[in-house]
ZABA-293849 format. One record per atom (N, C-alpha, C): x, y, z; atom name; residue in three letters. Coordinates in nm, 3 decimals. Example, Ala and Ser with C-alpha at 12.3 -4.5 7.8 and 13.67 -1.06 7.14 Angstrom:
REM residues 2
<<1.319; -0.569; 0.780>; 'N'; 'Ala'>
<<1.230; -0.450; 0.780>; 'CA'; 'Ala'>
<<1.320; -0.330; 0.780>; 'C'; 'Ala'>
<<1.285; -0.225; 0.708>; 'N'; 'Ser'>
<<1.367; -0.106; 0.714>; 'CA'; 'Ser'>
<<1.290; 0.003; 0.787>; 'C'; 'Ser'>
***
This chain:
REM residues 140
<<-0.022; -5.585; 6.645>; 'N'; 'Met'>
<<-0.082; -5.440; 6.738>; 'CA'; 'Met'>
<<-0.103; -5.482; 6.872>; 'C'; 'Met'>
<<-0.225; -5.602; 6.834>; 'N'; 'Glu'>
<<-0.273; -5.688; 6.978>; 'CA'; 'Glu'>
<<-0.194; -5.735; 7.053>; 'C'; 'Glu'>
<<-0.131; -5.790; 6.971>; 'N'; 'Glu'>
<<-0.015; -5.857; 7.033>; 'CA'; 'Glu'>
<<0.095; -5.802; 7.139>; 'C'; 'Glu'>
<<0.166; -5.678; 7.114>; 'N'; 'Glu'>
<<0.214; -5.536; 7.156>; 'CA'; 'Glu'>
<<0.131; -5.518; 7.307>; 'C'; 'Glu'>
<<-0.004; -5.502; 7.226>; 'N'; 'Arg'>
<<-0.078; -5.449; 7.390>; 'CA'; 'Arg'>
<<-0.093; -5.561; 7.493>; 'C'; 'Arg'>
<<-0.133; -5.688; 7.455>; 'N'; 'Lys'>
<<-0.106; -5.783; 7.555>; 'CA'; 'Lys'>
<<0.052; -5.783; 7.647>; 'C'; 'Lys'>
<<0.135; -5.775; 7.594>; 'N'; 'Val'>
<<0.249; -5.773; 7.649>; 'CA'; 'Val'>
<<0.295; -5.641; 7.728>; 'C'; 'Val'>
<<0.231; -5.578; 7.672>; 'N'; 'Ala'>
<<0.233; -5.456; 7.758>; 'CA'; 'Ala'>
<<0.197; -5.420; 7.876>; 'C'; 'Ala'>
<<0.055; -5.504; 7.899>; 'N'; 'Ala'>
<<-0.039; -5.553; 7.987>; 'CA'; 'Ala'>
<<-0.004; -5.617; 8.067>; 'C'; 'Ala'>
<<0.077; -5.706; 8.048>; 'N'; 'Ala'>
<<0.144; -5.812; 8.141>; 'CA'; 'Ala'>
<<0.210; -5.787; 8.269>; 'C'; 'Ala'>
<<0.325; -5.680; 8.245>; 'N'; 'Pro'>
<<0.337; -5.632; 8.358>; 'CA'; 'Pro'>
<<0.313; -5.569; 8.469>; 'C'; 'Pro'>
<<0.169; -5.487; 8.397>; 'N'; 'Ala'>
<<0.095; -5.459; 8.564>; 'CA'; 'Ala'>
<<0.016; -5.564; 8.610>; 'C'; 'Ala'>
<<0.003; -5.664; 8.553>; 'N'; 'Ser'>
<<-0.080; -5.754; 8.679>; 'CA'; 'Ser'>
<<0.009; -5.825; 8.697>; 'C'; 'Ser'>
<<0.151; -5.829; 8.694>; 'N'; 'Glu'>
<<0.229; -5.894; 8.750>; 'CA'; 'Glu'>
<<0.249; -5.822; 8.873>; 'C'; 'Glu'>
<<0.221; -5.690; 8.895>; 'N'; 'Ile'>
<<0.287; -5.569; 8.978>; 'CA'; 'Ile'>
<<0.169; -5.602; 9.083>; 'C'; 'Ile'>
<<0.000; -5.628; 9.064>; 'N'; 'Glu'>
<<-0.094; -5.630; 9.115>; 'CA'; 'Glu'>
<<-0.080; -5.731; 9.212>; 'C'; 'Glu'>
<<-0.021; -5.857; 9.124>; 'N'; 'Lys'>
<<-0.001; -6.006; 9.226>; 'CA'; 'Lys'>
<<0.088; -5.949; 9.343>; 'C'; 'Lys'>
<<0.182; -5.868; 9.298>; 'N'; 'Ser'>
<<0.315; -5.887; 9.391>; 'CA'; 'Ser'>
<<0.242; -5.784; 9.531>; 'C'; 'Ser'>
<<0.175; -5.666; 9.486>; 'N'; 'Asn'>
<<0.142; -5.616; 9.607>; 'CA'; 'Asn'>
<<0.026; -5.684; 9.672>; 'C'; 'Asn'>
<<-0.084; -5.780; 9.623>; 'N'; 'Val'>
<<-0.136; -5.865; 9.730>; 'CA'; 'Val'>
<<-0.072; -5.958; 9.815>; 'C'; 'Val'>
<<0.036; -5.975; 9.762>; 'N'; 'Met'>
<<0.121; -6.045; 9.836>; 'CA'; 'Met'>
<<0.213; -5.976; 9.966>; 'C'; 'Met'>
<<0.194; -5.891; 9.968>; 'N'; 'Lys'>
<<0.270; -5.773; 10.110>; 'CA'; 'Lys'>
<<0.248; -5.852; 10.200>; 'C'; 'Lys'>
<<0.393; -5.876; 10.286>; 'N'; 'Lys'>
<<0.359; -5.896; 10.351>; 'CA'; 'Lys'>
<<0.347; -5.798; 10.527>; 'C'; 'Lys'>
<<0.262; -5.815; 10.615>; 'N'; 'Glu'>
<<0.225; -5.747; 10.740>; 'CA'; 'Glu'>
<<0.364; -5.797; 10.842>; 'C'; 'Glu'>
<<0.371; -5.701; 10.895>; 'N'; 'Ile'>
<<0.480; -5.687; 11.000>; 'CA'; 'Ile'>
<<0.385; -5.623; 11.139>; 'C'; 'Ile'>
<<0.388; -5.742; 11.230>; 'N'; 'Pro'>
<<0.318; -5.755; 11.364>; 'CA'; 'Pro'>
<<0.397; -5.631; 11.443>; 'C'; 'Pro'>
<<0.307; -5.558; 11.530>; 'N'; 'Ala'>
<<0.359; -5.485; 11.626>; 'CA'; 'Ala'>
<<0.438; -5.547; 11.732>; 'C'; 'Ala'>
<<0.549; -5.524; 11.782>; 'N'; 'Lys'>
<<0.655; -5.556; 11.870>; 'CA'; 'Lys'>
<<0.573; -5.551; 11.997>; 'C'; 'Lys'>
<<0.500; -5.403; 12.025>; 'N'; 'Tyr'>
<<0.435; -5.375; 12.171>; 'CA'; 'Tyr'>
<<0.311; -5.331; 12.146>; 'C'; 'Tyr'>
<<0.214; -5.345; 12.218>; 'N'; 'Ile'>
<<0.118; -5.281; 12.240>; 'CA'; 'Ile'>
<<0.051; -5.232; 12.372>; 'C'; 'Ile'>
<<0.048; -5.079; 12.365>; 'N'; 'Met'>
<<0.030; -4.998; 12.507>; 'CA'; 'Met'>
<<-0.108; -4.987; 12.508>; 'C'; 'Met'>
<<-0.169; -5.006; 12.614>; 'N'; 'Arg'>
<<-0.315; -4.957; 12.612>; 'CA'; 'Arg'>
<<-0.363; -4.918; 12.766>; 'C'; 'Arg'>
<<-0.382; -4.798; 12.764>; 'N'; 'Ser'>
<<-0.431; -4.745; 12.907>; 'CA'; 'Ser'>
<<-0.528; -4.633; 12.919>; 'C'; 'Ser'>
<<-0.494; -4.578; 12.781>; 'N'; 'His'>
<<-0.605; -4.443; 12.761>; 'CA'; 'His'>
<<-0.719; -4.489; 12.763>; 'C'; 'His'>
<<-0.827; -4.418; 12.786>; 'N'; 'Met'>
<<-0.966; -4.460; 12.818>; 'CA'; 'Met'>
<<-1.049; -4.382; 12.638>; 'C'; 'Met'>
<<-0.956; -4.312; 12.591>; 'N'; 'Asp'>
<<-1.010; -4.253; 12.483>; 'CA'; 'Asp'>
<<-0.919; -4.255; 12.370>; 'C'; 'Asp'>
<<-0.963; -4.173; 12.250>; 'N'; 'Ile'>
<<-0.852; -4.162; 12.103>; 'CA'; 'Ile'>
<<-0.706; -4.095; 12.178>; 'C'; 'Ile'>
<<-0.575; -4.165; 12.124>; 'N'; 'Val'>
<<-0.479; -4.103; 12.154>; 'CA'; 'Val'>
<<-0.445; -4.033; 12.043>; 'C'; 'Val'>
<<-0.393; -3.912; 12.086>; 'N'; 'Arg'>
<<-0.402; -3.789; 11.991>; 'CA'; 'Arg'>
<<-0.219; -3.747; 11.944>; 'C'; 'Arg'>
<<-0.114; -3.784; 12.017>; 'N'; 'Gly'>
<<-0.014; -3.762; 12.037>; 'CA'; 'Gly'>
<<0.102; -3.819; 12.085>; 'C'; 'Gly'>
<<0.209; -3.854; 12.082>; 'N'; 'Ile'>
<<0.321; -3.909; 12.138>; 'CA'; 'Ile'>
<<0.478; -3.819; 12.117>; 'C'; 'Ile'>
<<0.540; -3.837; 12.218>; 'N'; 'Gln'>
<<0.675; -3.770; 12.220>; 'CA'; 'Gln'>
<<0.737; -3.847; 12.290>; 'C'; 'Gln'>
<<0.845; -3.864; 12.202>; 'N'; 'Phe'>
<<0.956; -3.960; 12.266>; 'CA'; 'Phe'>
<<1.087; -3.873; 12.361>; 'C'; 'Phe'>
<<1.093; -3.945; 12.472>; 'N'; 'Val'>
<<1.192; -3.814; 12.552>; 'CA'; 'Val'>
<<1.302; -3.923; 12.609>; 'C'; 'Val'>
<<1.389; -3.891; 12.512>; 'N'; 'Pro'>
<<1.533; -3.985; 12.520>; 'CA'; 'Pro'>
<<1.572; -3.970; 12.675>; 'C'; 'Pro'>
<<1.585; -3.831; 12.762>; 'N'; 'Glu'>
<<1.660; -3.821; 12.880>; 'CA'; 'Glu'>
<<1.561; -3.896; 12.951>; 'C'; 'Glu'>
<<1.485; -3.996; 12.946>; 'N'; 'Leu'>
<<1.410; -4.080; 13.058>; 'CA'; 'Leu'>
<<1.399; -4.215; 12.969>; 'C'; 'Leu'>
<<1.417; -4.252; 12.876>; 'N'; 'Asp'>
<<1.376; -4.378; 12.775>; 'CA'; 'Asp'>
<<1.273; -4.387; 12.773>; 'C'; 'Asp'>
<<1.159; -4.295; 12.761>; 'N'; 'Ala'>
<<1.045; -4.273; 12.749>; 'CA'; 'Ala'>
<<0.987; -4.258; 12.629>; 'C'; 'Ala'>
<<0.803; -4.260; 12.602>; 'N'; 'Ile'>
<<0.746; -4.194; 12.580>; 'CA'; 'Ile'>
<<0.605; -4.166; 12.648>; 'C'; 'Ile'>
<<0.565; -4.000; 12.615>; 'N'; 'Ala'>
<<0.459; -3.932; 12.693>; 'CA'; 'Ala'>
<<0.363; -3.912; 12.560>; 'C'; 'Ala'>
<<0.247; -3.999; 12.591>; 'N'; 'Ser'>
<<0.159; -4.008; 12.527>; 'CA'; 'Ser'>
<<0.036; -3.906; 12.559>; 'C'; 'Ser'>
<<-0.056; -3.861; 12.475>; 'N'; 'Val'>
<<-0.155; -3.775; 12.517>; 'CA'; 'Val'>
<<-0.273; -3.844; 12.454>; 'C'; 'Val'>
<<-0.401; -3.786; 12.517>; 'N'; 'Ser'>
<<-0.543; -3.819; 12.473>; 'CA'; 'Ser'>
<<-0.634; -3.734; 12.535>; 'C'; 'Ser'>
<<-0.757; -3.800; 12.445>; 'N'; 'Glu'>
<<-0.870; -3.692; 12.426>; 'CA'; 'Glu'>
<<-0.972; -3.765; 12.614>; 'C'; 'Glu'>
<<-0.887; -3.819; 12.678>; 'N'; 'Asp'>
<<-0.921; -3.847; 12.807>; 'CA'; 'Asp'>
<<-0.835; -3.780; 12.915>; 'C'; 'Asp'>
<<-0.802; -3.652; 12.848>; 'N'; 'Cys'>
<<-0.744; -3.508; 12.926>; 'CA'; 'Cys'>
<<-0.627; -3.559; 13.032>; 'C'; 'Cys'>
<<-0.594; -3.703; 12.968>; 'N'; 'Thr'>
<<-0.433; -3.731; 13.049>; 'CA'; 'Thr'>
<<-0.352; -3.726; 12.998>; 'C'; 'Thr'>
<<-0.208; -3.745; 13.044>; 'N'; 'Val'>
<<-0.046; -3.736; 12.962>; 'CA'; 'Val'>
<<-0.020; -3.879; 13.067>; 'C'; 'Val'>
<<0.011; -3.980; 12.967>; 'N'; 'Lys'>
<<0.078; -4.082; 13.044>; 'CA'; 'Lys'>
<<0.200; -4.097; 12.972>; 'C'; 'Lys'>
<<0.328; -4.142; 13.075>; 'N'; 'Leu'>
<<0.450; -4.197; 13.040>; 'CA'; 'Leu'>
<<0.495; -4.351; 13.030>; 'C'; 'Leu'>
<<0.546; -4.381; 12.943>; 'N'; 'Trp'>
<<0.553; -4.581; 12.918>; 'CA'; 'Trp'>
<<0.730; -4.589; 12.915>; 'C'; 'Trp'>
<<0.791; -4.644; 13.006>; 'N'; 'Ser'>
<<0.902; -4.602; 13.012>; 'CA'; 'Ser'>
<<0.985; -4.746; 12.895>; 'C'; 'Ser'>
<<1.078; -4.734; 12.856>; 'N'; 'Phe'>
<<1.122; -4.855; 12.730>; 'CA'; 'Phe'>
<<1.233; -4.932; 12.861>; 'C'; 'Phe'>
<<1.271; -4.926; 12.963>; 'N'; 'Lys'>
<<1.360; -4.978; 13.046>; 'CA'; 'Lys'>
<<1.319; -5.089; 13.083>; 'C'; 'Lys'>
<<1.421; -5.198; 13.066>; 'N'; 'Asn'>
<<1.351; -5.338; 13.055>; 'CA'; 'Asn'>
<<1.200; -5.374; 13.046>; 'C'; 'Asn'>
<<1.186; -5.301; 12.918>; 'N'; 'Ile'>
<<1.035; -5.328; 12.821>; 'CA'; 'Ile'>
<<1.030; -5.476; 12.816>; 'C'; 'Ile'>
<<1.084; -5.530; 12.768>; 'N'; 'Asp'>
<<1.080; -5.684; 12.718>; 'CA'; 'Asp'>
<<1.038; -5.778; 12.842>; 'C'; 'Asp'>
<<1.107; -5.779; 12.959>; 'N'; 'Ser'>
<<1.113; -5.863; 13.109>; 'CA'; 'Ser'>
<<0.943; -5.802; 13.093>; 'C'; 'Ser'>
<<0.897; -5.692; 13.125>; 'N'; 'Asn'>
<<0.769; -5.595; 13.167>; 'CA'; 'Asn'>
<<0.673; -5.650; 13.110>; 'C'; 'Asn'>
<<0.672; -5.620; 12.973>; 'N'; 'Tyr'>
<<0.594; -5.720; 12.859>; 'CA'; 'Tyr'>
<<0.568; -5.846; 12.875>; 'C'; 'Tyr'>
<<0.637; -5.959; 12.884>; 'N'; 'Ala'>
<<0.647; -6.060; 12.904>; 'CA'; 'Ala'>
<<0.561; -6.108; 13.039>; 'C'; 'Ala'>
<<0.611; -6.033; 13.165>; 'N'; 'Glu'>
<<0.563; -6.077; 13.290>; 'CA'; 'Glu'>
<<0.419; -5.996; 13.284>; 'C'; 'Glu'>
<<0.365; -5.953; 13.228>; 'N'; 'Asn'>
<<0.227; -5.867; 13.225>; 'CA'; 'Asn'>
<<0.114; -5.904; 13.083>; 'C'; 'Asn'>
<<0.184; -6.042; 13.057>; 'N'; 'Asp'>
<<0.090; -6.104; 12.954>; 'CA'; 'Asp'>
<<0.058; -6.034; 12.843>; 'C'; 'Asp'>
<<0.168; -5.976; 12.784>; 'N'; 'Gly'>
<<0.159; -5.860; 12.677>; 'CA'; 'Gly'>
<<0.123; -5.713; 12.670>; 'C'; 'Gly'>
<<0.091; -5.680; 12.837>; 'N'; 'Asn'>
<<0.030; -5.594; 12.829>; 'CA'; 'Asn'>
<<0.101; -5.469; 12.900>; 'C'; 'Asn'>
<<0.160; -5.331; 12.860>; 'N'; 'Leu'>
<<0.265; -5.239; 12.913>; 'CA'; 'Leu'>
<<0.138; -5.165; 13.002>; 'C'; 'Leu'>
<<0.166; -5.133; 13.114>; 'N'; 'Asp'>
<<0.137; -5.004; 13.199>; 'CA'; 'Asp'>
<<0.211; -4.894; 13.204>; 'C'; 'Asp'>
<<0.149; -4.774; 13.184>; 'N'; 'Pro'>
<<0.237; -4.642; 13.192>; 'CA'; 'Pro'>
<<0.252; -4.621; 13.357>; 'C'; 'Pro'>
<<0.414; -4.565; 13.355>; 'N'; 'Tyr'>
<<0.441; -4.602; 13.525>; 'CA'; 'Tyr'>
<<0.397; -4.447; 13.569>; 'C'; 'Tyr'>
<<0.329; -4.356; 13.498>; 'N'; 'Ile'>
<<0.285; -4.227; 13.593>; 'CA'; 'Ile'>
<<0.151; -4.213; 13.490>; 'C'; 'Ile'>
<<0.096; -4.115; 13.522>; 'N'; 'Thr'>
<<-0.069; -4.062; 13.455>; 'CA'; 'Thr'>
<<-0.069; -3.954; 13.487>; 'C'; 'Thr'>
<<-0.057; -3.843; 13.446>; 'N'; 'Leu'>
<<-0.018; -3.682; 13.505>; 'CA'; 'Leu'>
<<-0.156; -3.639; 13.462>; 'C'; 'Leu'>
<<-0.235; -3.577; 13.561>; 'N'; 'Arg'>
<<-0.358; -3.500; 13.541>; 'CA'; 'Arg'>
<<-0.330; -3.364; 13.549>; 'C'; 'Arg'>
<<-0.408; -3.300; 13.523>; 'N'; 'Gly'>
<<-0.420; -3.139; 13.537>; 'CA'; 'Gly'>
<<-0.497; -3.050; 13.395>; 'C'; 'Gly'>
<<-0.513; -3.161; 13.283>; 'N'; 'His'>
<<-0.594; -3.078; 13.169>; 'CA'; 'His'>
<<-0.762; -3.095; 13.208>; 'C'; 'His'>
<<-0.851; -3.022; 13.180>; 'N'; 'Thr'>
<<-0.964; -3.049; 13.175>; 'CA'; 'Thr'>
<<-1.033; -3.065; 13.057>; 'C'; 'Thr'>
<<-0.971; -3.105; 12.967>; 'N'; 'Gly'>
<<-1.032; -3.127; 12.851>; 'CA'; 'Gly'>
<<-0.968; -3.175; 12.749>; 'C'; 'Gly'>
<<-1.043; -3.264; 12.641>; 'N'; 'Pro'>
<<-0.923; -3.340; 12.566>; 'CA'; 'Pro'>
<<-0.803; -3.285; 12.520>; 'C'; 'Pro'>
<<-0.707; -3.352; 12.497>; 'N'; 'Leu'>
<<-0.545; -3.338; 12.488>; 'CA'; 'Leu'>
<<-0.552; -3.357; 12.306>; 'C'; 'Leu'>
<<-0.465; -3.252; 12.255>; 'N'; 'Phe'>
<<-0.457; -3.301; 12.091>; 'CA'; 'Phe'>
<<-0.302; -3.306; 12.083>; 'C'; 'Phe'>
<<-0.215; -3.216; 12.173>; 'N'; 'Ser'>
<<-0.078; -3.215; 12.122>; 'CA'; 'Ser'>
<<-0.002; -3.223; 12.228>; 'C'; 'Ser'>
<<0.118; -3.301; 12.202>; 'N'; 'Val'>
<<0.243; -3.302; 12.285>; 'CA'; 'Val'>
<<0.410; -3.310; 12.230>; 'C'; 'Val'>
<<0.449; -3.183; 12.302>; 'N'; 'Thr'>
<<0.615; -3.198; 12.258>; 'CA'; 'Thr'>
<<0.697; -3.144; 12.341>; 'C'; 'Thr'>
<<0.804; -3.154; 12.299>; 'N'; 'Gly'>
<<0.929; -3.132; 12.406>; 'CA'; 'Gly'>
<<1.032; -3.120; 12.359>; 'C'; 'Gly'>
<<1.174; -3.155; 12.461>; 'N'; 'Gly'>
<<1.279; -3.149; 12.378>; 'CA'; 'Gly'>
<<1.343; -2.980; 12.406>; 'C'; 'Gly'>
<<1.305; -2.938; 12.513>; 'N'; 'His'>
<<1.331; -2.816; 12.554>; 'CA'; 'His'>
<<1.496; -2.814; 12.596>; 'C'; 'His'>
<<1.574; -2.726; 12.529>; 'N'; 'Pro'>
<<1.746; -2.730; 12.508>; 'CA'; 'Pro'>
<<1.803; -2.724; 12.644>; 'C'; 'Pro'>
<<1.728; -2.662; 12.747>; 'N'; 'Lys'>
<<1.854; -2.678; 12.891>; 'CA'; 'Lys'>
<<1.775; -2.752; 12.974>; 'C'; 'Lys'>
<<1.618; -2.823; 12.941>; 'N'; 'Asn'>
<<1.578; -2.918; 13.025>; 'CA'; 'Asn'>
<<1.495; -3.015; 12.946>; 'C'; 'Asn'>
<<1.579; -3.130; 12.926>; 'N'; 'Lys'>
<<1.532; -3.241; 12.813>; 'CA'; 'Lys'>
<<1.396; -3.318; 12.885>; 'C'; 'Lys'>
<<1.359; -3.308; 13.041>; 'N'; 'Arg'>
<<1.260; -3.396; 13.082>; 'CA'; 'Arg'>
<<1.146; -3.312; 13.080>; 'C'; 'Arg'>
<<1.123; -3.164; 13.005>; 'N'; 'Val'>
<<1.010; -3.085; 13.003>; 'CA'; 'Val'>
<<0.941; -3.124; 12.873>; 'C'; 'Val'>
<<0.772; -3.140; 12.878>; 'N'; 'Ile'>
<<0.721; -3.146; 12.765>; 'CA'; 'Ile'>
<<0.605; -3.015; 12.756>; 'C'; 'Ile'>
<<0.551; -3.025; 12.685>; 'N'; 'Phe'>
<<0.425; -2.932; 12.622>; 'CA'; 'Phe'>
<<0.315; -2.997; 12.630>; 'C'; 'Phe'>
<<0.207; -2.974; 12.674>; 'N'; 'Thr'>
<<0.058; -3.007; 12.614>; 'CA'; 'Thr'>
<<-0.043; -2.939; 12.628>; 'C'; 'Thr'>
<<-0.122; -2.979; 12.522>; 'N'; 'Ala'>
<<-0.198; -2.873; 12.445>; 'CA'; 'Ala'>
<<-0.365; -2.953; 12.425>; 'C'; 'Ala'>
<<-0.485; -2.859; 12.468>; 'N'; 'Gly'>
<<-0.611; -2.946; 12.394>; 'CA'; 'Gly'>
<<-0.719; -2.836; 12.371>; 'C'; 'Gly'>
<<-0.826; -2.888; 12.408>; 'N'; 'Ser'>
<<-0.948; -2.827; 12.373>; 'CA'; 'Ser'>
<<-0.992; -2.698; 12.473>; 'C'; 'Ser'>
<<-0.905; -2.711; 12.580>; 'N'; 'Glu'>
<<-0.949; -2.605; 12.703>; 'CA'; 'Glu'>
<<-0.899; -2.470; 12.683>; 'C'; 'Glu'>
<<-0.750; -2.480; 12.552>; 'N'; 'Gly'>
<<-0.706; -2.345; 12.554>; 'CA'; 'Gly'>
<<-0.604; -2.324; 12.653>; 'C'; 'Gly'>
<<-0.549; -2.426; 12.719>; 'N'; 'Val'>
<<-0.415; -2.388; 12.769>; 'CA'; 'Val'>
<<-0.311; -2.503; 12.758>; 'C'; 'Val'>
<<-0.192; -2.439; 12.767>; 'N'; 'Ile'>
<<-0.036; -2.510; 12.717>; 'CA'; 'Ile'>
<<-0.030; -2.562; 12.871>; 'C'; 'Ile'>
<<-0.014; -2.643; 12.901>; 'N'; 'Arg'>
<<0.071; -2.727; 13.017>; 'CA'; 'Arg'>
<<0.208; -2.757; 12.999>; 'C'; 'Arg'>
<<0.328; -2.714; 13.095>; 'N'; 'Val'>
<<0.479; -2.772; 13.109>; 'CA'; 'Val'>
<<0.438; -2.833; 13.229>; 'C'; 'Val'>
<<0.527; -2.965; 13.186>; 'N'; 'Trp'>
<<0.506; -3.055; 13.288>; 'CA'; 'Trp'>
<<0.715; -3.093; 13.269>; 'C'; 'Trp'>
<<0.737; -3.117; 13.410>; 'N'; 'Asn'>
<<0.853; -3.142; 13.443>; 'CA'; 'Asn'>
<<0.840; -3.317; 13.497>; 'C'; 'Asn'>
<<0.890; -3.388; 13.373>; 'N'; 'Leu'>
<<0.874; -3.568; 13.378>; 'CA'; 'Leu'>
<<0.950; -3.586; 13.479>; 'C'; 'Leu'>
<<0.899; -3.683; 13.554>; 'N'; 'Pro'>
<<0.983; -3.756; 13.690>; 'CA'; 'Pro'>
<<1.021; -3.907; 13.610>; 'C'; 'Pro'>
<<1.136; -3.944; 13.682>; 'N'; 'Ala'>
<<1.187; -4.065; 13.613>; 'CA'; 'Ala'>
<<1.146; -4.195; 13.678>; 'C'; 'Ala'>
<<1.150; -4.305; 13.602>; 'N'; 'Leu'>
<<1.095; -4.417; 13.685>; 'CA'; 'Leu'>
<<1.110; -4.431; 13.806>; 'C'; 'Leu'>
<<1.251; -4.427; 13.860>; 'N'; 'Asn'>
<<1.266; -4.412; 13.996>; 'CA'; 'Asn'>
<<1.189; -4.310; 14.098>; 'C'; 'Asn'>
<<1.166; -4.243; 14.091>; 'N'; 'Glu'>
<<1.133; -4.120; 14.149>; 'CA'; 'Glu'>
<<0.943; -4.109; 14.165>; 'C'; 'Glu'>
<<0.882; -4.274; 14.104>; 'N'; 'Val'>
<<0.739; -4.252; 14.123>; 'CA'; 'Val'>
<<0.686; -4.354; 14.166>; 'C'; 'Val'>
<<0.611; -4.381; 14.242>; 'N'; 'Asn'>
<<0.538; -4.453; 14.326>; 'CA'; 'Asn'>
<<0.408; -4.551; 14.243>; 'C'; 'Asn'>
<<0.470; -4.685; 14.223>; 'N'; 'Gln'>
<<0.420; -4.735; 14.114>; 'CA'; 'Gln'>
<<0.247; -4.755; 14.184>; 'C'; 'Gln'>
<<0.232; -4.765; 14.265>; 'N'; 'Tyr'>
<<0.145; -4.796; 14.317>; 'CA'; 'Tyr'>
<<0.025; -4.677; 14.374>; 'C'; 'Tyr'>
<<0.075; -4.556; 14.366>; 'N'; 'Gly'>
<<0.008; -4.443; 14.428>; 'CA'; 'Gly'>
<<0.069; -4.343; 14.329>; 'C'; 'Gly'>
<<0.056; -4.239; 14.452>; 'N'; 'Asp'>
<<0.133; -4.051; 14.409>; 'CA'; 'Asp'>
<<0.296; -4.115; 14.395>; 'C'; 'Asp'>
<<0.328; -3.956; 14.356>; 'N'; 'Thr'>
<<0.448; -3.953; 14.377>; 'CA'; 'Thr'>
<<0.549; -4.010; 14.540>; 'C'; 'Thr'>
<<0.680; -4.000; 14.516>; 'N'; 'Tyr'>
<<0.694; -4.078; 14.689>; 'CA'; 'Tyr'>
<<0.670; -3.927; 14.743>; 'C'; 'Tyr'>
<<0.715; -3.790; 14.722>; 'N'; 'Asp'>
<<0.732; -3.654; 14.775>; 'CA'; 'Asp'>
<<0.602; -3.616; 14.784>; 'C'; 'Asp'>
<<0.462; -3.659; 14.684>; 'N'; 'Gly'>
<<0.369; -3.594; 14.670>; 'CA'; 'Gly'>
<<0.369; -3.472; 14.587>; 'C'; 'Gly'>
<<0.452; -3.454; 14.538>; 'N'; 'Arg'>
<<0.501; -3.353; 14.372>; 'CA'; 'Arg'>
<<0.386; -3.343; 14.309>; 'C'; 'Arg'>
<<0.355; -3.243; 14.211>; 'N'; 'Asn'>
<<0.268; -3.217; 14.117>; 'CA'; 'Asn'>
<<0.390; -3.165; 13.990>; 'C'; 'Asn'>
<<0.365; -3.264; 13.898>; 'N'; 'Tyr'>
<<0.490; -3.246; 13.792>; 'CA'; 'Tyr'>
<<0.429; -3.155; 13.722>; 'C'; 'Tyr'>
<<0.337; -3.070; 13.693>; 'N'; 'Cys'>
<<0.274; -2.963; 13.602>; 'CA'; 'Cys'>
<<0.333; -2.855; 13.642>; 'C'; 'Cys'>
<<0.458; -2.765; 13.581>; 'N'; 'Ile'>
<<0.506; -2.683; 13.634>; 'CA'; 'Ile'>
<<0.446; -2.523; 13.561>; 'C'; 'Ile'>
<<0.322; -2.558; 13.459>; 'N'; 'Gly'>
<<0.332; -2.404; 13.404>; 'CA'; 'Gly'>
<<0.155; -2.435; 13.352>; 'C'; 'Gly'>
***
C-alpha cells in the first residue's frame, strides 16, 4: 500500500519541477512617460495607437507606426506623440470605439468628470510643442 502512495505522489513532484522551469517572455516594448500609476489603456485602431490614462491627470497617445525604428533610435524608449491635459484629478478609466467617430475616446477620474476627446493623428501634431493649429482636442 505504501508503494502505491509513493507512485501516486511521483507525478505531483514532476509537475512542481516543470512549473519551476517555466520560461519568461520579455516585453517587446516598454513605454514610460507617465509620472504616476497608469490606470488604463485603450487601443485606437483608426490611428494605430494606444491611449493611456494615469493618476498624473494626463492622457498620452502612443503610435505604433514605425515603432521598431523609433524604439531603436531612442535607445529603447518610446515617447508618446501627444499628451492631452484637461482633467484636474487622477484618471482611472478610458474607453473608446464610438461607431460614428472611431477617433473618439472617453476618460474619467476622481474629479467626477467624463471628458470626450477627438484624438489627433500623428501627422496632425507638432512633436516639439502644441498642435499645428492650436486646437484643443477635448470636445466634451
